[in-house]
Every structure is written in C-alpha cells, then in structure tokens.
N, C-alpha and C positions, 0 to 999 in steps of 0.2 A: 725670477718667478719659482717659485717652489712647488712640487708635486703634492696633490692632496694625500694627507696619511693614507694608506693603506689599511690600517687595523683601529677600529673604532677604541674612543678614551674610555676608560674605566668606568666614567661615570654613565656614558653611553651603552656600555656592553650591558650592565647593573639595571638600565631601565627598560631593556630591551628582552632580559631574560627572563621575566615572568610570560610576555607576550611569545615567546618563542616554545617555553615547555608547555603552555597550552595547547599552543597549535600541534606540537609531537605527540599530543596526550592521545593514547587510542582512542577511536570512537565505541563511545557507549551507548549510545541512543540519548533521546531526550530527556533530559533529567525531569519535566516537570510537563506530562502528556496535555493537561489542561492548557497551558501557554501556546500549545500547538493547534487549537481547535479553533476552527473558524468560525463565525454566525452563519446561519444557513443562507442568508442572503449574499455574503462574501463569499461564500463556496462554492456557489453556484448549482446548477442541478447535481442531486445524485445521479450515482450510474450503479447498477447493478448486473451481475449477471443471472442469466434465468436458463433455465432449463426447459424443454418440450414438457407439454402435458403427459402426465401417467394418469393411466386409468385409476389406481391406488394409490393412497397415501404411504403405504407401505415401498413402493419403487418410488416414489420421489423422493422421501428419507434416504434409502439407499444412494439412489443418485448424489443426495446433500452429502453424505458421508464424504464418498468418493471428490467432490468438489471442493470440501472443505481441508480434507487432505491434498487433494493437489494445490489447492492455493496457498497452504503453509510452507510447502514445498518449492513454491516459485516466487513470492511475493514477499518481500522484507517485512512488509508489516501486515501480514496474511493471520496474526494471532489477533490483529484490533477488527477484524470483518467480523461483519453478523452473518448467521445463515440460520434461514427459517423455509419450512413449507408451507406453500398456501394454496388453498383451495379455488378454483379460476371455474370458470362456466365450461371449460373446455379440459379441465380435470386438476389434477394435482401437479405443482409446479416448486421445483426445489430454486433456493437463488442465494445467492452470499453477496455483501454489501456492505459499505458503501467503497468505491473506489476512488482516488484521488482525482484522476483526470478521466476521462472517457478514454484516451490513448492509452491509459495504463488498462482498462477494462479490455479494451480491445485487445492487446497483446495475449494479456491473461487468456482469454476468450480463444484466440486464435491457438495457443498449447492445449485447448481441450478440444477444440475442433480437430486439430492435430492426433489426438486419440480417439477420435470416431464419435465423441459426443455432440450433439447439437442444441449448445448453449449458444446464447446470444445478450449482446451490451443492450441494457433498456435504460433509458434515464426517466427517474419519478420524482 
C-alpha cells in the first residue's frame, strides 16, 4: 500500500492553473451591471431612506446632499443609489433608494440616526 502522491501531476496542475489565477485576481466589481439586475418581481419590495418633512424644498435638498455624501462614504454600492426630493402633504422630503435589502437600509439608517438625522427606512 503506497501513500498517495503529495504533489499533483503536471497535467492536473495545468488544468487547475486558470481557476487558481482567476480566484486570486483582485476584485474589480461586476463587469456587467445589467447581468446583476433582478426583475422587479424577483427583487421584492424596494427600500428607501427618507428624511422627515421640511417646510421648504431648499432645506430638503440640503438634507439630500448630506444623505448622498454619507451613503457614498458608507455603502460600497452608494454610487448606484438614486436620490430625489419629493413634495408630500406634510412638506418636502429627501430620499435615497433602492437598497439591496431592508437590512442594508436599516444599517445605513442607524448610521444616519447616530448623526442626529431623523431618517427612516420605508418600503415602496
């Protein structure tokens, strides 16, 4: 009874080389963002972070600028999020969306609340 060889044969090593080099390549993000996009039905409900209502559009736009800057700093995919100011019956609100999951939005919201902002995660 012989021991199994400790080293792979040259043929096995050559066959495994492409996979090993691909696995050790540095992450550069998705090559095709369209390939990662889910259909709305498959993705589930979208989640946004919304500010409280402000009496003026200018105040909501200023809050939106702060929210965008913060999201870009804390979320890897922050550059793909959208942001807008909406007029509601209560006043003007800033919102950034869509987050991948409600949990992700809740985590980012917690960092905003820690800054004293009264944002909240909402599904739409």
